[in-house]
C-alpha positions in Angstrom: 5.5 19.9 16.7 5.0 17.9 13.4 1.7 16.1 12.6 1.2 13.6 9.9 -2.3 13.6 8.5 -3.5 10.3 7.2 -5.9 10.0 4.3 -9.3 9.5 5.9 -9.4 12.7 7.9 -8.8 14.6 4.7 -11.7 12.7 3.0 -13.9 13.4 5.9 -13.0 17.1 5.8 -14.3 17.4 2.2 -16.8 14.6 1.9 -17.8 13.4 5.3 -20.8 13.8 7.5 -21.0 17.1 9.2 -20.2 15.9 12.7 -17.0 14.1 11.6 -15.9 16.7 9.1 -16.5 19.4 11.8 -14.4 17.3 14.2 -11.5 17.2 11.7 -11.9 20.8 10.8 -11.7 21.8 14.5 -8.7 19.7 15.2 -6.8 20.9 12.1 -7.7 24.5 12.9 -6.3 24.2 16.4 -3.0 22.8 15.1 -2.7 25.5 12.4 -3.5 28.3 14.8 -0.8 27.1 17.2 1.8 26.8 14.5 2.0 23.0 14.2 3.6 21.6 11.0 1.1 19.5 9.1 2.5 17.0 6.6 1.4 14.0 4.6 2.7 11.7 1.8 2.4 11.0 -1.8 0.5 7.8 -0.7 -2.2 10.1 0.7 -2.5 11.8 -2.7 -2.9 8.4 -4.4 -5.6 7.4 -2.0 -7.4 10.7 -2.2 -7.6 10.6 -6.0 -8.7 7.0 -6.6 -12.5 7.6 -6.5 -12.5 11.0 -8.3 -10.2 9.6 -11.0 -12.4 6.4 -11.3 -15.5 8.6 -11.9 -13.7 11.3 -14.0 -14.6 13.9 -11.3 -12.0 16.5 -12.2 -13.7 19.0 -9.9 -13.0 16.8 -6.8 -9.4 16.1 -8.0 -8.9 19.9 -8.0 -10.5 20.2 -4.6 -8.2 17.6 -3.1 -5.1 19.1 -4.7 -6.2 22.6 -3.4 -6.8 21.2 0.1 -3.3 19.7 0.2 -1.7 22.9 -1.1 -3.6 25.1 1.4 -3.4 22.8 4.4 0.1 21.4 4.4 3.2 23.1 5.8 5.6 21.2 3.5 5.5 19.4 0.2 4.2 15.9 0.1 6.7 13.4 1.4 7.6 10.9 -1.4 8.2 7.2 -0.9 11.9 6.4 -0.7 13.9 3.2 -0.3 14.4 3.9 3.4 10.7 4.5 4.0 9.9 1.3 2.0 12.2 -0.7 4.2 10.8 0.8 7.4 7.3 0.1 6.1 8.2 -3.6 5.5 9.5 -3.8 9.1 6.3 -2.2 10.4 4.2 -4.5 8.3 6.1 -7.5 9.6 6.0 -6.5 13.2 2.4 -5.2 13.5 0.7 -6.9 10.6 -0.8 -3.7 9.2 -1.8 -3.4 5.6 0.9 -2.1 3.2 -0.6 1.4 2.7 -1.0 1.9 6.5 2.6 0.7 7.0 3.9 3.1 4.3 2.0 6.0 6.0 3.3 5.2 9.4 6.9 4.7 8.1 6.6 8.0 6.3 5.5 9.7 9.5 8.3 8.2 11.5 10.9 9.0 8.8 9.7 12.6 8.6 10.1 13.1 12.3 6.4 13.6 13.2 5.2 13.6 16.7 1.6 12.6 16.0 -0.1 10.4 13.3 -3.7 11.6 12.9 -6.0 8.9 11.5 -9.4 7.3 11.9 -7.9 3.8 11.9 -8.3 2.4 15.4 -6.1 -0.6 14.6 -3.1 1.7 14.2 -3.3 2.8 17.8 -1.1 -0.2 18.8 1.8 1.4 16.9 4.2 2.7 19.5 7.0 4.6 17.7 4.9 7.8 17.6 1.6 8.9 19.1 -1.4 7.8 17.1 -4.4 10.1 17.5 -7.6 8.7 16.2 -10.8 10.6 15.4 -12.8 8.6 17.9 -10.2 9.3 20.7 -10.9 13.0 20.6 
């Protein structure tokens, strides 16, 4: 089973309140212990690094990069033309914001079974299972 990790759960894992970060840590730990493949995209890297880069927080940049290296089963999935086209279709059909559409398209394109996010609006996406933090 392949699981796409959206940006927010990773932020919660490192910076969130303890109850939410504990929830993410528990879920990711279960998936890792049962041999699930965890992936994410270069869009996730972009989103993770905005605030640390804005504040010149190189320590947090290193923490996020280390998290991705340690957590993921595969390299970051880059944006491609086919993902961009699929994202445009998702955006047109569902009305999601561009970053969310790119993340979902990347997940579908990468053959994931679950999209793990905190964004409740994305639950209406039907091409793969969307698992939200609040649904656990």
